[in-house]
C-alpha positions as CSV (number, residue, x, y, z in Angstrom):
1,M,-2.9,0.0,22.3
2,P,-6.1,1.6,23.6
3,S,-9.3,-0.3,22.8
4,L,-11.5,1.0,20.0
5,F,-14.3,-1.2,21.1
6,T,-17.2,0.9,22.2
7,L,-20.3,-1.4,22.2
8,K,-22.7,-0.9,25.1
9,L,-25.7,-2.8,26.3
10,T,-27.9,0.2,25.3
11,H,-26.5,0.5,21.8
12,A,-28.7,-0.3,18.8
13,P,-26.6,-3.2,17.4
14,V,-27.2,-5.1,20.6
15,K,-30.9,-4.4,20.7
16,N,-31.3,-5.2,17.0
17,Y,-29.5,-8.5,17.4
18,Y,-31.8,-9.8,20.1
19,A,-34.9,-8.4,18.3
20,A,-33.8,-10.3,15.1
21,L,-33.4,-13.5,17.1
22,A,-36.8,-13.1,18.7
23,Q,-38.4,-12.6,15.3
24,F,-36.7,-15.6,13.8
25,H,-37.8,-17.7,16.8
26,Q,-41.4,-16.5,16.6
27,H,-41.7,-17.5,13.0
28,S,-39.7,-20.8,13.5
29,H,-36.9,-19.5,11.3
30,D,-34.2,-20.0,13.8
31,T,-31.9,-22.1,11.7
32,E,-28.2,-21.4,11.4
33,G,-28.6,-19.6,8.0
34,N,-31.0,-17.1,9.5
35,T,-29.5,-16.5,12.9
36,R,-26.0,-16.2,11.5
37,S,-27.0,-13.1,9.5
38,A,-28.0,-11.4,12.8
39,F,-24.7,-12.1,14.4
40,A,-22.8,-11.0,11.2
41,D,-24.6,-7.7,11.4
42,I,-23.3,-7.0,14.9
43,L,-19.8,-8.1,13.9
44,K,-19.8,-5.7,11.0
45,K,-20.9,-2.8,13.3
46,C,-18.1,-3.6,15.8
47,A,-15.5,-3.9,13.1
48,S,-16.1,-0.4,11.7
49,P,-14.2,1.6,14.3
50,F,-11.1,-0.5,13.8
51,G,-11.2,0.1,10.0
52,W,-11.7,-3.7,9.6
53,H,-14.4,-5.5,7.6
54,L,-16.1,-8.8,8.0
55,V,-15.5,-11.3,5.1
56,E,-18.1,-14.0,5.2
57,E,-17.5,-17.5,3.8
58,Y,-13.8,-16.8,4.3
59,Q,-11.4,-19.3,2.7
60,F,-8.0,-20.0,4.3
61,K,-5.4,-22.6,4.8
62,G,-5.6,-24.6,8.0
63,T,-2.9,-25.7,10.4
64,A,-2.0,-28.6,8.1
65,R,-2.2,-26.3,5.0
66,Q,-5.5,-27.8,3.9
67,S,-8.2,-25.5,2.4
68,L,-10.9,-24.5,4.9
69,R,-13.7,-22.1,5.1
70,A,-14.9,-20.0,8.1
71,D,-18.3,-18.3,8.4
72,G,-16.5,-15.1,8.8
73,A,-13.1,-13.4,9.3
74,L,-12.1,-9.9,10.5
75,I,-9.8,-8.4,7.9
76,D,-7.9,-5.2,8.2
77,P,-6.9,-2.9,5.2
78,L,-3.6,-4.7,4.9
79,T,-5.5,-8.0,4.5
80,L,-4.4,-9.4,7.9
81,V,-6.8,-11.7,9.7
82,H,-7.6,-10.6,13.2
83,G,-10.1,-13.2,14.1
84,L,-12.3,-16.0,12.7
85,W,-16.0,-16.7,13.4
86,E,-17.9,-19.9,13.3
87,A,-21.7,-19.9,13.6
88,K,-24.0,-22.8,14.7
89,D,-27.7,-23.0,15.5
90,S,-29.2,-23.8,18.9
91,A,-29.8,-27.5,17.9
92,D,-26.0,-28.1,17.4
93,D,-23.8,-29.4,20.2
94,L,-21.4,-26.5,20.2
95,Q,-18.6,-28.4,22.1
96,Q,-18.8,-31.2,19.6
97,E,-18.7,-28.7,16.7
98,I,-15.6,-27.1,18.2
99,K,-13.8,-30.4,18.5
100,K,-14.6,-31.1,14.8
101,K,-13.3,-27.8,13.7
102,S,-10.2,-28.0,15.8
103,A,-9.5,-31.6,14.4
104,A,-10.0,-30.3,10.9
105,G,-7.2,-27.7,11.3
106,Y,-9.0,-24.5,12.3
107,P,-6.5,-22.4,14.2
108,L,-7.5,-21.5,17.8
109,T,-5.5,-18.2,17.8
110,N,-8.6,-16.0,18.0
111,I,-11.7,-17.8,16.9
112,L,-15.3,-17.2,18.1
113,F,-17.7,-20.2,18.1
114,Q,-21.2,-18.9,18.4
115,S,-24.8,-20.1,18.6
116,P,-27.8,-18.1,19.5
117,T,-27.6,-19.3,23.1
118,R,-23.9,-19.8,23.7
119,A,-20.5,-18.6,22.6
120,V,-17.0,-20.0,23.2
121,L,-14.0,-17.8,22.4
122,Y,-10.6,-19.5,21.9
123,Q,-7.4,-17.4,22.1
124,D,-3.9,-18.7,22.0
125,N,-5.2,-22.3,21.9
126,R,-7.2,-22.1,25.1
127,I,-10.7,-21.0,26.1
128,A,-10.7,-17.3,26.9
129,L,-14.5,-17.2,27.6
130,D,-17.4,-19.6,27.5
131,C,-20.7,-17.8,28.1
132,D,-24.5,-17.8,27.9
133,L,-25.4,-15.5,25.0
134,T,-29.0,-15.1,26.1
135,K,-27.6,-12.4,28.5
136,P,-26.7,-9.2,26.6
137,E,-23.9,-8.4,29.0
138,N,-22.1,-11.6,28.1
139,L,-22.5,-10.8,24.4
140,V,-20.7,-7.4,24.9
141,E,-18.0,-9.0,27.0
142,I,-17.1,-11.7,24.6
143,L,-17.1,-9.4,21.6
144,Q,-14.8,-7.0,23.4
145,L,-12.3,-9.8,24.1
146,F,-12.6,-11.0,20.4
147,F,-12.0,-7.5,18.9
148,D,-9.3,-6.5,21.4
149,Y,-7.1,-9.5,20.8
150,R,-3.6,-8.8,19.4
151,D,-1.5,-11.7,18.1
152,P,1.7,-11.8,20.2
153,N,3.6,-13.2,17.1
154,I,3.1,-9.8,15.4
155,P,4.8,-7.4,17.8
156,D,4.0,-3.7,17.8
157,W,2.1,-4.0,14.5
158,E,-0.3,-1.1,14.9
159,E,2.4,1.2,16.3
160,A,4.8,0.3,13.5
161,V,2.1,0.9,10.9
162,T,1.3,4.3,12.4
163,K,4.9,5.5,12.5
164,F,6.2,3.9,9.4
165,A,4.3,6.0,6.9
166,D,6.0,9.1,8.2
167,K,9.5,7.8,7.6
168,I,9.1,6.6,4.0
169,P,9.0,10.1,2.2
170,D,12.2,11.4,3.8
171,L,14.2,8.3,3.1
172,A,12.9,8.1,-0.5
173,R,13.8,11.8,-1.1
174,G,17.3,11.1,0.3
175,V,17.8,8.3,-2.2
176,T,16.5,10.4,-5.0
177,E,18.9,13.2,-4.2
178,I,21.8,10.8,-4.2
179,L,20.7,9.4,-7.5
180,E,20.5,12.8,-9.1
181,A,23.9,13.8,-7.7
182,E,25.6,10.6,-8.9
183,D,24.3,11.1,-12.4
184,K,26.3,14.3,-12.5
185,K,29.6,13.1,-11.2
186,N,29.9,9.3,-11.2
187,P,30.7,7.7,-14.6
188,A,30.2,4.2,-13.2
189,F,26.8,5.1,-11.9
190,R,25.8,6.6,-15.3
191,E,27.0,3.5,-17.1
192,N,25.0,1.2,-14.9
193,F,22.0,3.4,-14.9
194,Q,21.9,3.6,-18.7
195,S,22.4,-0.2,-19.0
196,F,19.4,-0.7,-16.7
197,A,17.4,2.0,-18.5
198,T,18.0,0.2,-21.8
199,L,16.9,-3.1,-20.4
200,G,13.8,-1.5,-18.8
201,R,12.8,0.1,-22.1
202,Q,13.2,-3.1,-24.0
203,S,11.4,-5.3,-21.4
204,I,8.8,-3.0,-19.9
205,N,8.0,0.1,-22.0
206,P,10.0,2.0,-24.6
207,D,8.7,5.3,-23.3
208,L,10.1,4.9,-19.8
209,T,11.6,8.2,-18.6
210,D,14.7,8.5,-16.5
211,D,12.6,10.0,-13.8
212,A,10.4,6.9,-13.8
213,I,13.4,4.7,-13.7
214,R,14.8,6.6,-10.7
215,K,11.5,5.9,-8.9
216,M,11.9,2.2,-9.7
217,L,15.4,2.2,-8.1
218,V,14.1,4.0,-5.0
219,Q,11.2,1.6,-4.7
220,H,13.5,-1.4,-5.1
221,L,15.9,-0.2,-2.4
222,L,13.1,0.2,0.0
223,T,11.3,-3.0,-0.7
224,E,13.8,-5.6,-1.8
225,R,14.3,-7.0,1.7
226,I,10.6,-7.5,2.3
227,F,9.9,-9.4,-0.9
228,R,13.0,-11.5,-0.5
229,K,12.3,-12.5,3.1
230,V,8.5,-12.9,2.9
231,F,8.8,-15.3,0.0
232,N,11.9,-16.9,1.5
233,N,13.9,-16.6,-1.7
234,Q,17.4,-15.5,-0.9
235,E,18.4,-16.0,-4.6
236,F,15.9,-13.5,-5.8
237,L,18.5,-11.0,-7.0
238,S,20.7,-13.5,-8.8
239,R,17.9,-15.4,-10.6
240,N,16.2,-12.5,-12.3
241,V,18.0,-10.4,-14.9
242,I,16.0,-7.1,-14.2
243,A,16.6,-7.4,-10.4
244,A,20.3,-8.1,-11.0
245,E,20.6,-4.9,-13.2
246,I,18.8,-2.8,-10.6
247,E,21.2,-4.1,-8.0
248,K,24.2,-3.0,-10.1
249,V,22.9,0.5,-10.0
250,I,22.1,0.4,-6.3
251,R,25.6,-1.0,-5.5
252,S,27.3,1.8,-7.5
253,I,25.9,4.4,-5.0
254,T,25.8,2.4,-1.8
255,A,29.5,1.5,-2.2
256,R,30.4,5.2,-2.3
257,H,27.9,6.8,0.0
258,F,26.3,4.5,2.6
259,S,25.7,1.1,4.0
260,R,22.3,-0.1,2.8
261,D,21.6,-1.8,6.2
262,E,22.5,1.4,8.1
263,F,20.5,3.6,5.8
264,L,17.4,1.4,6.2
265,K,18.0,0.9,9.9
266,P,15.2,3.4,10.9
267,L,12.8,1.1,9.1
268,D,14.1,-2.1,10.7
269,R,11.4,-2.4,13.3
270,F,8.7,-2.0,10.6
271,Y,10.3,-4.4,8.2
272,T,10.4,-7.0,11.0
273,A,6.7,-6.3,11.8
274,I,5.8,-6.8,8.1
275,E,7.8,-10.0,7.9
276,K,6.2,-11.4,11.1
277,A,2.7,-10.4,9.9
278,A,3.3,-12.0,6.5
279,E,4.0,-15.3,8.3
280,S,0.3,-15.4,9.1
281,Q,-0.5,-15.4,5.4
282,T,-0.5,-19.1,4.6
283,G,-0.3,-19.2,0.8
284,Y,1.5,-17.5,-2.1
285,T,-1.6,-15.7,-3.2
286,E,-2.4,-14.5,0.3
287,K,1.2,-13.2,0.7
288,Q,1.0,-11.4,-2.7
289,H,-2.3,-9.7,-1.7
290,F,-0.8,-8.7,1.7
291,L,2.3,-7.2,0.1
292,N,0.3,-5.4,-2.5
293,A,-1.6,-3.8,0.2
294,V,1.5,-2.9,2.2
295,Y,3.1,-1.5,-0.9
296,E,0.2,0.7,-2.0
297,K,-0.4,2.0,1.6
298,F,3.2,3.0,2.3
299,F,5.7,2.8,-0.5
300,Q,3.8,5.0,-2.9
301,R,3.8,7.9,-0.4
302,F,7.1,9.4,-1.5
303,D,5.5,10.6,-4.7
304,T,2.3,12.2,-3.5
305,K,3.0,15.3,-5.5
306,Q,2.9,13.4,-8.8
307,A,-0.4,11.8,-7.6
308,D,-1.9,15.2,-7.0
309,T,-0.6,16.5,-10.3
310,H,-2.2,13.7,-12.3
311,G,-5.3,13.6,-10.2
312,I,-4.8,9.9,-9.4
313,V,-3.2,7.9,-6.7
314,Y,0.3,6.9,-7.8
315,T,0.3,3.1,-7.7
316,P,3.6,1.5,-8.8
317,Q,1.9,-1.8,-9.6
318,P,4.5,-2.8,-12.2
319,I,7.1,-3.0,-9.4
320,V,4.8,-5.0,-7.2
321,D,4.1,-7.4,-10.1
322,F,7.7,-7.5,-11.0
323,M,9.1,-8.4,-7.6
324,V,6.3,-10.8,-6.6
325,R,6.1,-12.7,-9.9
326,S,9.8,-12.8,-10.2
327,V,10.0,-15.3,-7.4
328,G,8.5,-18.1,-9.5
329,N,8.0,-16.8,-13.0
330,S,10.3,-16.4,-16.0
331,T,11.8,-13.1,-17.1
332,A,9.7,-13.2,-20.3
333,L,6.5,-13.5,-18.5
334,L,7.7,-10.8,-16.1
335,G,8.3,-8.5,-19.0
336,R,4.8,-9.0,-20.4
337,N,3.1,-8.4,-17.1
338,L,5.2,-5.2,-16.5
339,E,4.6,-4.0,-20.1
340,Q,0.8,-4.4,-19.7
341,C,0.9,-2.4,-16.4
342,W,3.0,0.4,-17.7
343,S,1.1,0.6,-21.0
344,R,-2.1,1.3,-18.9
345,G,-0.3,4.4,-17.7
346,V,-0.3,3.7,-14.0
347,A,3.0,5.4,-13.6
348,S,2.9,7.9,-16.5
């Protein structure tokens, strides 16, 4: 992937960074709290072309699953972490601080340890660069390495993200057409569909339309593998009554028309990329936020016409809540969560 990093020695963020440090030093305000803000500013400027943002005081799970906090993290729109940042002041022994953080469980995948005078970048558990930050050319070099890093455990992520969005609408329309055709000629499908519709209206919203239910089926077909694998719950379908009813309807068309695996094969590369990326999310909540972002970015796209008609972005949050919360929660709680979402009219 071509680098989006464009910072030059002559650019304002570089000049502003060193000017801020000089001012702090002149007034004897060069403690970590002050100097950190100057470096945070330059990180924010560099993150912008990537579509990322810097989250300061970022909480995460360490290598031993313990709760840790970094001074900053580079986060993309899908909530993936692309790098961590730890700031120190000039009085700190940076090497000793690095040893402490490593021993505490800070991952050395792509983490920048920085003080006003020195920076050490670790990538893939080894030092990628250790340099004197009083020289602006070193600052630019280490930031370029930091921002250009791509986790080898998440193969082809950016490419998969770019191409995936274009495939979803066609596949979703194909499923929708099959559902409509089956409704006209397949008694078994109509029976299963009505059974699920009845359950949905009882558990979610009595005003659910057949069209809304068809959208639920399409969304389920496209997302079931992701939720099941990301949460490592192979019994997801059998343990939740709503999911089981959805599957009855899906099976009544896949048995007659296509293999589910073959139908979704064009998405396999992206599914794999999602599943690999989700492995970097260390907790249940983090995985939920990640999948919410994935869902809203891609799986809503098959109904953009409805979004335009209603003047809103169509966000099928009920299905997100349903599939995520189903992993650990009871059907009764599920129904209440779904009913609240639907009653707010998010999919009216």
